C-alpha positions in Angstrom: 70.2 23.3 -139.5 67.6 21.8 -141.6 64.3 22.8 -143.0 61.1 21.0 -142.8 58.4 21.1 -145.4 54.7 21.3 -145.2 52.2 20.4 -147.9 48.7 21.8 -148.1 45.7 20.0 -149.8 43.2 21.9 -151.9 39.8 20.2 -152.5 40.0 21.1 -156.3 43.7 20.3 -156.9 46.8 19.6 -155.0 49.3 22.4 -154.4 52.7 21.8 -152.9 54.0 25.1 -151.4 57.2 24.9 -149.4 57.6 26.8 -146.2 60.9 26.1 -144.8 60.7 27.4 -141.4 62.4 27.5 -138.1 62.9 30.5 -135.6 65.4 32.1 -138.0 64.9 30.8 -141.5 61.7 30.5 -143.7 61.1 30.1 -147.6 57.9 30.9 -149.4 57.8 29.5 -152.9 54.5 31.2 -153.6 51.9 31.9 -151.0 49.0 29.6 -152.0 47.6 28.0 -148.9 49.9 29.5 -146.4 46.9 30.3 -144.0 48.1 31.9 -140.8 51.8 31.8 -141.9 51.7 35.2 -143.2 50.1 38.3 -141.6 48.2 40.7 -143.9 46.6 44.1 -143.4 45.4 47.1 -145.4 44.8 46.0 -149.1 47.1 43.1 -149.1 45.7 39.8 -150.2 46.7 36.5 -151.7 45.4 35.8 -155.1 44.0 32.5 -156.3 47.1 31.6 -158.3 49.4 32.0 -155.3 51.0 35.4 -155.5 50.9 38.0 -152.9 49.1 41.4 -153.9 50.0 44.3 -151.7 48.1 47.1 -153.3 45.8 47.4 -156.5 45.1 50.5 -158.7 43.1 52.2 -156.1 44.6 55.7 -155.1 46.1 56.4 -151.7 46.1 52.8 -150.6 48.5 50.8 -148.5 49.2 47.2 -147.9 51.4 45.2 -145.5 52.4 41.5 -145.4 54.6 40.3 -142.5 55.9 37.0 -141.2 53.5 36.4 -138.4 56.0 35.9 -135.5 59.0 38.1 -134.4 62.6 37.2 -135.1 65.5 37.5 -132.7 68.0 39.9 -134.3 70.1 40.4 -131.2 72.1 38.1 -128.9 70.5 37.9 -125.4 73.8 37.8 -123.6 76.0 40.3 -125.5 73.3 42.2 -127.2 75.1 42.2 -130.5 73.2 42.2 -133.8 73.2 39.0 -136.0 73.6 39.1 -139.7 70.7 38.5 -141.7 69.8 37.7 -145.5 66.6 37.8 -147.5 65.7 37.2 -151.1 62.4 37.9 -152.8 60.8 38.2 -156.2 58.5 41.1 -157.0 56.8 43.1 -159.9 55.2 46.5 -160.0 52.4 47.0 -162.6 51.3 50.6 -163.1 47.7 51.7 -163.8 48.9 53.5 -166.9 52.0 52.8 -168.9 54.9 54.7 -167.4 52.7 56.2 -164.8 52.5 54.5 -161.5 53.0 55.0 -157.8 54.2 54.8 -155.3 56.4 51.8 -154.3 57.1 48.9 -152.1 59.7 48.3 -149.4 61.2 45.4 -147.5 61.0 46.6 -143.8 62.1 45.4 -140.4 59.7 46.8 -137.7 58.9 46.4 -134.1 55.2 45.8 -135.0 53.6 44.3 -138.1 50.5 46.5 -138.0 52.6 50.0 -138.5 49.7 51.8 -137.0 49.2 55.5 -138.2 51.2 54.9 -141.3 50.2 56.9 -144.5 50.1 55.8 -148.2 51.6 57.9 -150.9 55.3 59.0 -150.4 55.3 57.4 -146.8 55.0 53.9 -148.5 52.8 52.5 -145.7 55.7 52.8 -143.1 55.3 56.3 -141.4 53.5 59.4 -141.3 54.3 63.1 -141.3 54.5 63.2 -137.3 56.8 60.3 -136.7 59.1 61.0 -139.5 62.8 61.1 -138.4 61.7 59.8 -134.9 64.5 57.8 -133.4 62.1 55.7 -131.4 60.6 54.3 -134.6 63.1 51.5 -134.9 62.0 51.1 -138.6 64.4 49.9 -141.2 63.5 49.4 -144.8 64.9 49.1 -148.3 62.6 51.0 -150.7 61.8 50.4 -154.3 60.5 53.7 -155.1 58.7 54.7 -158.4 57.9 58.4 -157.7 60.3 61.3 -157.1 59.4 63.0 -153.9 61.1 66.3 -153.4 60.2 66.5 -149.6 62.4 63.6 -149.2 64.9 64.4 -151.7 64.5 61.5 -153.9 67.2 61.1 -156.7 64.5 60.1 -159.3 61.3 58.3 -159.9 63.1 54.8 -160.3 65.3 54.2 -157.4 66.4 51.8 -154.6 66.9 53.5 -151.1 68.0 52.6 -147.6 65.8 54.2 -145.1 66.3 54.3 -141.2 63.5 55.9 -139.3 62.7 58.1 -142.2 61.6 58.1 -145.8 64.5 60.4 -146.6 67.0 57.6 -147.7 70.4 57.3 -146.0 71.7 56.0 -149.3 70.0 55.5 -152.7 70.9 54.6 -156.4 69.0 54.3 -159.7 67.5 50.8 -160.0 69.8 48.6 -161.9 71.4 45.2 -161.9 74.5 43.4 -163.0 74.4 40.5 -165.5 75.9 37.2 -164.1 79.6 37.3 -164.6 79.5 40.9 -166.1 80.7 44.0 -164.3 78.5 46.3 -166.7 75.5 47.9 -164.7 72.2 47.6 -166.5 69.3 49.9 -165.7 65.9 48.3 -164.8 62.6 49.9 -164.9 60.9 49.1 -161.5 57.4 49.6 -163.0 58.0 47.6 -166.2 55.8 44.7 -164.8 58.8 42.3 -165.1 59.6 39.9 -162.2 62.7 41.1 -160.5 64.5 39.3 -157.8 66.1 41.3 -155.0 68.6 40.1 -152.3 69.3 42.2 -149.1 72.3 41.0 -147.0 73.6 42.4 -143.8 77.0 41.6 -142.6 76.9 42.6 -138.9 80.8 42.0 -138.2 81.6 44.4 -141.1 78.5 46.7 -140.5 77.8 46.3 -144.3 74.4 46.2 -145.9 74.3 45.2 -149.7 71.4 45.3 -152.1 71.3 43.1 -155.3 68.9 42.8 -158.1 68.5 40.4 -161.0 65.9 39.5 -163.7 66.9 35.9 -163.3 67.1 33.2 -160.7 70.9 33.6 -160.2 72.4 36.1 -157.9 74.9 38.4 -159.6 78.4 38.7 -158.1 78.1 42.5 -157.6 75.5 44.5 -155.5 74.1 47.6 -156.8 73.9 49.4 -153.6 76.3 49.0 -150.6 76.1 51.0 -147.4 78.1 51.1 -144.1 75.9 51.2 -141.1 75.5 49.7 -137.6 72.0 48.6 -137.6 72.3 47.5 -133.7 71.7 51.1 -133.0 68.3 50.9 -134.6 67.0 47.3 -134.3 65.5 45.9 -131.1 66.1 42.3 -129.9 62.9 41.0 -131.5 61.6 42.5 -134.7 59.0 41.7 -137.5 60.0 41.3 -141.1 57.8 41.9 -144.1 56.8 44.2 -146.9 54.9 47.4 -147.1 53.6 49.2 -150.3 51.5 52.1 -151.1 49.8 54.1 -154.0 49.3 57.9 -154.2 47.8 60.0 -156.9 49.3 57.6 -159.3 48.6 53.9 -158.6 50.3 50.6 -159.2 49.6 47.1 -158.3 52.5 45.6 -156.2 53.3 42.0 -156.1 55.5 39.6 -154.2 55.9 36.0 -155.9 58.2 34.4 -153.4 60.2 35.1 -150.3 63.0 33.6 -148.5 64.8 34.8 -145.2 67.6 33.6 -142.9 69.6 34.8 -140.0 73.3 34.2 -139.8 73.5 32.8 -143.4 72.6 33.5 -147.0 69.0 33.4 -147.8 68.0 30.7 -150.4 67.7 32.3 -153.9 64.3 31.8 -155.6 63.7 29.8 -158.8 61.7 32.3 -160.8 60.3 29.6 -163.2 58.8 27.8 -160.2 57.0 30.7 -158.7 53.5 31.9 -159.6 53.4 34.6 -162.2 50.9 37.2 -163.3 48.2 36.1 -165.7 48.8 37.2 -169.3 46.5 39.2 -171.4 43.2 37.7 -172.2 43.0 36.0 -175.6 40.9 38.1 -178.0 38.2 36.4 -180.4 39.2 38.2 -183.4 38.7 35.1 -185.7 35.3 34.5 -184.3 34.2 38.1 -184.5 35.4 38.3 -188.1 33.4 35.3 -189.0 30.2 36.6 -187.5 31.0 40.1 -189.1 31.1 38.5 -192.6 28.0 36.4 -192.2 26.0 39.3 -190.8 27.7 42.4 -192.4 24.7 44.4 -193.0 23.3 43.8 -189.6 26.8 44.7 -187.9 27.1 47.9 -189.9 23.7 49.0 -188.9 24.4 48.1 -185.2 27.7 49.9 -185.2 26.2 52.8 -186.7 23.5 52.9 -184.0 26.0 52.3 -181.1 28.2 55.1 -182.5 25.2 57.6 -182.5 24.4 56.8 -179.0 27.9 57.1 -177.8 28.3 60.5 -179.3 24.9 61.6 -177.9 25.3 60.1 -174.5 26.8 62.4 -171.9 27.6 59.5 -169.6 30.5 58.2 -171.8 34.1 59.4 -170.9 36.0 59.8 -174.0 39.6 59.6 -173.4 42.1 61.3 -175.7 45.8 60.6 -176.0 47.0 63.6 -173.9 44.9 62.7 -171.0 47.1 59.5 -170.5 50.3 61.6 -170.4 49.2 64.2 -167.6 49.5 62.0 -164.6 47.1 61.9 -161.7 44.2 59.5 -161.3 41.4 59.9 -163.7 37.8 59.5 -162.1 34.9 58.7 -164.3 32.0 61.2 -164.4 29.6 58.7 -162.9 31.8 58.0 -160.0 32.0 61.7 -159.2 28.2 62.1 -159.8 27.6 59.4 -157.3 30.1 60.9 -154.8 28.4 64.3 -154.9 24.8 62.8 -154.9 24.3 64.1 -158.4 25.9 67.5 -157.5 23.1 68.4 -155.0 22.9 71.8 -153.7 23.2 70.5 -150.2 26.7 69.3 -151.2 27.7 72.8 -152.4 30.8 74.3 -150.6 31.0 77.5 -152.6 31.1 79.0 -156.1 32.7 81.6 -157.9 33.6 82.7 -161.6 35.4 79.3 -162.4 32.5 77.2 -161.2 31.3 75.3 -158.1 32.9 73.0 -155.5 31.0 70.1 -153.9 31.7 67.9 -151.1 31.7 64.3 -152.0 32.3 60.8 -150.7 34.0 58.2 -152.9 32.0 55.1 -152.7 34.9 52.6 -153.0 37.0 54.1 -150.1 34.3 56.2 -148.2 36.9 59.0 -148.4 35.6 62.6 -148.4 36.7 64.8 -151.2 36.1 68.2 -152.7 35.1 68.3 -156.4 35.6 71.4 -158.3 33.3 71.5 -161.3 34.4 74.1 -163.8 31.9 76.3 -165.3 31.3 76.1 -169.1 31.7 80.0 -169.0 34.9 80.0 -167.1 38.0 81.5 -168.5 39.7 78.3 -167.4 39.9 76.3 -170.7 41.1 72.9 -171.6 44.7 73.9 -171.8 44.7 75.5 -168.4 42.9 72.6 -167.0 45.4 70.2 -168.4 48.3 72.4 -167.1 46.9 72.5 -163.6 46.6 68.7 -163.5 50.0 68.1 -164.8 51.7 70.5 -162.5 49.7 70.3 -159.3 49.2 66.6 -159.6 53.0 66.0 -159.0 53.3 68.5 -156.1 53.3 66.7 -152.7 53.7 68.4 -149.5 52.0 68.2 -146.1 51.2 72.1 -146.4 49.6 71.8 -149.8 46.1 70.7 -150.6 46.6 67.6 -152.6 45.1 67.0 -155.9 43.7 63.5 -156.0 42.5 63.3 -159.5 40.4 64.7 -162.2 37.7 64.0 -164.7 36.7 65.3 -168.2 33.6 64.4 -170.0 33.2 66.6 -173.1 32.7 70.2 -171.8 32.5 68.9 -168.0 35.9 69.6 -166.3 36.2 68.5 -162.8 39.2 68.5 -160.2 39.1 66.3 -157.2 41.0 67.5 -154.0 41.5 66.4 -150.4 38.5 67.6 -148.4 39.6 70.1 -145.7 37.0 69.8 -142.9 37.6 73.1 -141.2 37.3 75.3 -144.3 39.3 78.3 -145.2 41.4 80.6 -142.9 39.5 83.7 -143.7 36.4 82.4 -141.9 38.4 82.4 -138.7 40.0 85.8 -138.7 37.7 88.2 -140.4 34.3 89.8 -139.3 32.7 87.8 -136.6 33.9 84.1 -136.7 32.1 81.4 -134.8 35.5 80.2 -133.6 38.4 82.3 -132.5 41.7 80.7 -133.3 44.3 81.0 -130.6 47.7 82.6 -131.2 49.4 79.1 -131.1 47.1 77.8 -133.8 47.7 81.0 -136.0 51.5 80.8 -135.6 51.3 77.1 -136.5 49.3 77.9 -139.6 51.6 80.8 -140.7 54.8 78.4 -140.3 52.9 75.8 -142.2 52.1 78.0 -145.2 55.6 79.5 -145.2 57.0 75.9 -145.5 54.6 75.2 -148.4 55.7 78.3 -150.3 59.3 77.4 -149.8 58.6 74.0 -151.3 57.1 75.6 -154.3 59.8 78.2 -154.9 62.9 76.1 -154.1 62.5 72.6 -153.4 60.2 71.2 -156.2 61.8 70.3 -159.7 60.7 73.7 -161.0 59.9 77.0 -159.5 56.2 77.3 -158.9 54.7 80.9 -158.5 51.3 80.6 -156.8 50.2 84.1 -157.7 47.1 84.2 -155.2 48.4 83.7 -151.8 45.7 84.9 -149.4 43.7 83.8 -146.2 40.9 82.5 -148.5 43.3 80.0 -150.3 44.6 78.6 -147.0 42.6 75.6 -146.0 42.6 74.0 -142.6 42.7 70.3 -142.1 41.2 68.4 -139.3 44.1 69.3 -137.0 44.1 73.0 -138.2 47.1 72.7 -140.2 47.5 75.4 -142.9 47.5 74.1 -146.4 47.9 76.3 -149.5 45.2 75.6 -152.1 43.9 76.8 -155.4 46.6 76.6 -158.1 44.5 77.9 -161.0 46.7 81.0 -161.6 50.1 79.3 -160.7 52.9 79.6 -163.3 56.0 77.3 -163.6 59.4 77.9 -164.9 62.9 76.3 -164.5 65.1 77.4 -161.5 67.1 80.2 -162.5 65.1 81.2 -165.5 63.7 84.6 -166.3 59.9 84.6 -165.8 57.9 85.5 -168.8 55.4 88.5 -168.9 52.1 87.4 -168.5 48.5 88.8 -167.6 48.2 90.5 -164.2 46.3 87.9 -162.0 45.7 87.7 -158.5 43.7 89.4 -155.6 43.7 93.1 -154.9 45.5 93.8 -151.5 47.9 90.9 -152.2 49.4 92.1 -155.6 52.8 93.4 -155.6 53.1 96.9 -157.0 55.8 95.9 -159.6 53.4 93.5 -161.3 51.5 96.3 -163.0 54.7 97.6 -164.3 56.6 94.5 -165.5 53.8 91.9 -165.7 56.2 89.3 -164.5 55.1 87.2 -161.5 58.1 86.1 -159.4 58.9 84.4 -156.0 59.2 87.9 -154.7 55.7 88.8 -155.7 54.5 85.7 -153.7 56.5 87.0 -150.8 54.6 90.2 -151.0 51.3 88.4 -150.8 52.5 86.3 -147.9 53.4 89.6 -146.1 49.7 90.7 -146.4 48.8 87.1 -145.1 51.1 87.6 -142.0 49.7 91.0 -141.1 45.9 90.0 -141.5 46.5 86.7 -139.4 47.9 88.8 -136.5 45.5 91.9 -136.7 42.3 89.9 -137.8 41.4 92.1 -140.6 41.9 92.4 -144.5 44.7 94.3 -146.2 42.3 97.0 -147.1 39.2 97.9 -144.9 37.1 100.6 -146.6 34.8 100.9 -143.4 37.8 101.5 -141.2 39.0 104.9 -139.8 41.0 106.8 -142.3 44.4 106.1 -140.7 43.5 102.4 -140.6 42.2 101.9 -144.2 45.4 100.3 -145.5 46.6 97.4 -143.2 50.4 97.7 -143.9 50.4 101.5 -143.5 48.6 101.2 -140.1 50.9 98.6 -138.8 54.0 100.6 -139.9 52.7 103.7 -138.3 52.3 101.8 -135.0 55.7 100.3 -135.4 57.2 103.7 -135.7 55.4 104.8 -132.4 56.5 101.8 -130.6 52.9 100.8 -130.0 53.0 97.7 -132.3 51.0 95.5 -130.1 48.0 97.8 -130.5 47.3 96.2 -134.0 47.0 92.6 -132.5 43.5 91.3 -133.1 41.6 92.2 -129.8 39.8 88.9 -130.0 43.0 87.3 -128.7 42.4 89.0 -125.3 46.1 89.6 -124.9 46.7 85.8 -124.8 49.7 85.6 -127.0 53.5 85.4 -127.1 54.6 89.1 -127.5 57.9 88.1 -128.9 56.4 85.8 -131.7 53.8 88.5 -132.5 56.4 91.1 -132.9 58.5 88.9 -135.1 55.5 88.0 -137.4 54.5 91.7 -137.6 58.0 92.9 -138.5 58.4 90.1 -140.9 55.2 91.0 -142.5 56.3 94.5 -142.9 59.6 93.3 -144.5 57.7 91.1 -147.1 55.3 93.9 -147.8 57.9 96.3 -148.9 57.3 97.9 -152.4 60.8 97.1 -153.5 61.2 93.4 -154.5 64.8 93.3 -153.6 64.1 94.5 -150.0 61.7 91.5 -149.5 63.3 88.3 -147.9 63.2 84.9 -149.8 60.9 82.2 -148.5 64.0 80.2 -147.1 64.8 83.3 -145.0 61.2 83.6 -143.9 61.1 80.1 -142.7 64.4 80.5 -140.8 63.0 83.7 -139.0 59.7 82.0 -138.1 61.5 79.1 -136.6 63.9 81.1 -134.6 67.0 79.9 -136.4 68.1 83.5 -137.5 67.4 86.8 -135.9 65.4 89.4 -137.8 67.7 92.4 -138.8 67.4 95.3 -136.4 66.6 98.0 -139.0 63.3 98.2 -140.9 62.8 99.9 -144.3 59.6 101.7 -144.6 57.2 99.5 -146.8 56.3 102.4 -149.1 59.6 103.1 -150.3 60.5 101.9 -153.8 64.2 102.2 -155.0 64.7 104.6 -152.2 61.8 106.9 -153.1 58.3 107.2 -151.8 55.8 105.6 -154.0 53.6 102.4 -154.5 49.9 101.8 -154.2 47.9 104.5 -152.2 44.3 104.2 -150.9 42.8 106.0 -154.0 44.3 103.2 -156.1 42.3 100.7 -154.1 39.1 102.6 -153.9 38.4 102.7 -157.7 38.5 98.8 -157.4 36.6 98.3 -154.1 32.8 99.0 -153.9 32.0 100.1 -150.3 29.2 97.7 -149.6 29.7 94.8 -151.9 29.9 91.2 -150.7 31.7 89.0 -153.1 31.3 85.3 -154.2 33.8 83.0 -152.6 34.8 79.5 -153.0 37.2 77.0 -151.3 37.4 73.2 -151.0 36.0 73.5 -147.4 32.9 72.8 -145.3 31.3 76.3 -145.3 30.8 79.4 -147.5 31.2 82.9 -146.2 28.8 85.6 -147.2 31.6 88.4 -146.4 34.4 88.1 -148.7 36.1 91.1 -150.2 38.6 89.4 -152.3 38.6 90.4 -156.0 40.2 88.1 -158.6 41.9 89.9 -161.5 42.7 88.3 -164.7 43.4 89.6 -168.2 43.9 93.2 -166.9 40.3 93.5 -165.4 38.9 93.4 -162.0 35.6 91.4 -162.2 33.5 92.8 -159.4 30.6 90.5 -158.9 28.3 90.0 -155.8 25.2 88.0 -155.0 22.3 89.5 -153.1 21.6 86.0 -151.8 25.1 85.9 -150.1 24.9 89.4 -148.9 21.5 89.3 -147.3 19.8 91.5 -149.9 20.7 93.5 -152.9 21.2 97.2 -153.3 20.2 97.4 -157.0 23.8 97.6 -158.3 25.0 95.8 -161.3 28.4 94.1 -161.6 31.0 96.2 -163.1 34.5 96.1 -164.5 37.3 98.6 -164.2 40.6 98.9 -166.0 43.7 98.5 -163.9 
């Protein structure tokens, strides 16, 4: 077998770029002038100096680069898979030092477009719906720089072997062996250094090996070896190439050279002959110093004026050191001002005690977002603001509203979230909604929120207590999937640790009774709030309805009474018109009563809740009365609610959504006080009352 070479002439200078090519072998020593010999989509582009750039520092971006024609991987007559080998040189440069994402992957795919693939943790390869789909026929070796708990990543600097899923079949910390040395050396994937990788598949032995090096010489030892029969997953003809993505954290992903060969060992790349990243710009310190000396008085005066203008100007973003350590993308104030059209009232989605939320469109990506602008009078200070960014910025789950970034300009604090076009769940189940959710839609939302809470409680690196689970904090995306939002009250602690006593915070009707005694938010107190959510979604009413009949005032008591009478279906939202699965409804109502038990030990954990909802485990036959606490009657009675609920008050409401309701009875409690506030403009007219506060 031989390799032919092609030369491309540039009008400004000559470039010799070897592309050794046959049906089963090719080599790119740089990508300058390759033309149609590489297929690009997404953000991928070839830079002037000849390297391939898959992504830049834009958030939630993906880029693909594939060899333009498919390669035969299987023998036509016998259908056996051939061996293959590839080598490539790459570098990952994060936007901020030590903070980058998400990663790149060498991939073998039946298509080169990868239509429908998502950025972030999906690396531009798959999406949430085709994850684990056997018909994907997608194989990849990932070089991942973000630890994703949904896919059970081992760390934020690893190599993984992925088959039809981003949950790796095998993975290891990124490392390499020195030539002739059996000592493993760790390597930081996002160090910006050029790294050469070799991926070799031995078909007769069903063995896949991944090898890394910082030099041009291939080490004798691979860092990851995996026994797998790829003939079960690869088709006869497949495309080979690369995919990369960014998420909340962004990195530029580069490929400098690439070789590939079927039934043989791919040619190693000479790193010294490949294009490299441009170095830092030379500064003109000597020149500036000379000018400064000759014009000392003028420069001092100019610097003074500039310093004064900077300090006075509200358009300058001052960045302190702590802001570089908290993670997600930092937007400029001007960028968000343009996105929200100078925070126009027409873009207002809602408002509350913490500030206002605006709809916006990011100009560089045309992506719609929700911008939460925290009020100067809000109790959420700088520490809480930074905590929310640092914690929620690293949470990634399909049933959580994703924090895209943030901004701080002096006293202005802003958070940027995914925009949820269908608003919050409470707009669809309370009062007189314009759209009535079907039972299937409600059941899907319930299961989605349960899965999100399970991730917070048990599957993330720390335990996250949301502390404000309610219908108003469940937002609906374009496909009516439920996503839990608003982490302003959330608390984090290590798994197995004892929660610290804190201020009572949350929303009345969803607060577990033990909170007023212990002051310790727990996963069990979140489960109590989720129980209230289950009941209100099925019944179409709030946990407390002051205008209801006396026996229906407190939702959980009414449902329990009907359960005892054997008439449980009488509590189902009449707007469903009996079009629902009676077994599913009964399961959700019974589970809601279990979660609403006054005794924390009697409530199920979220993992059990998910198992019950998925039908994996049967619910227990017996049911403890929800108002029993340690075997005795007790808990919260209606009179305890009445002193905190004015009978005709309409409260301010906010969500990262497309509409604002004028009928919201939720009351946020913080620092031991219930801040009862309303707006005559929202309620359609005032009644002369003044906002009040009551002690708990």
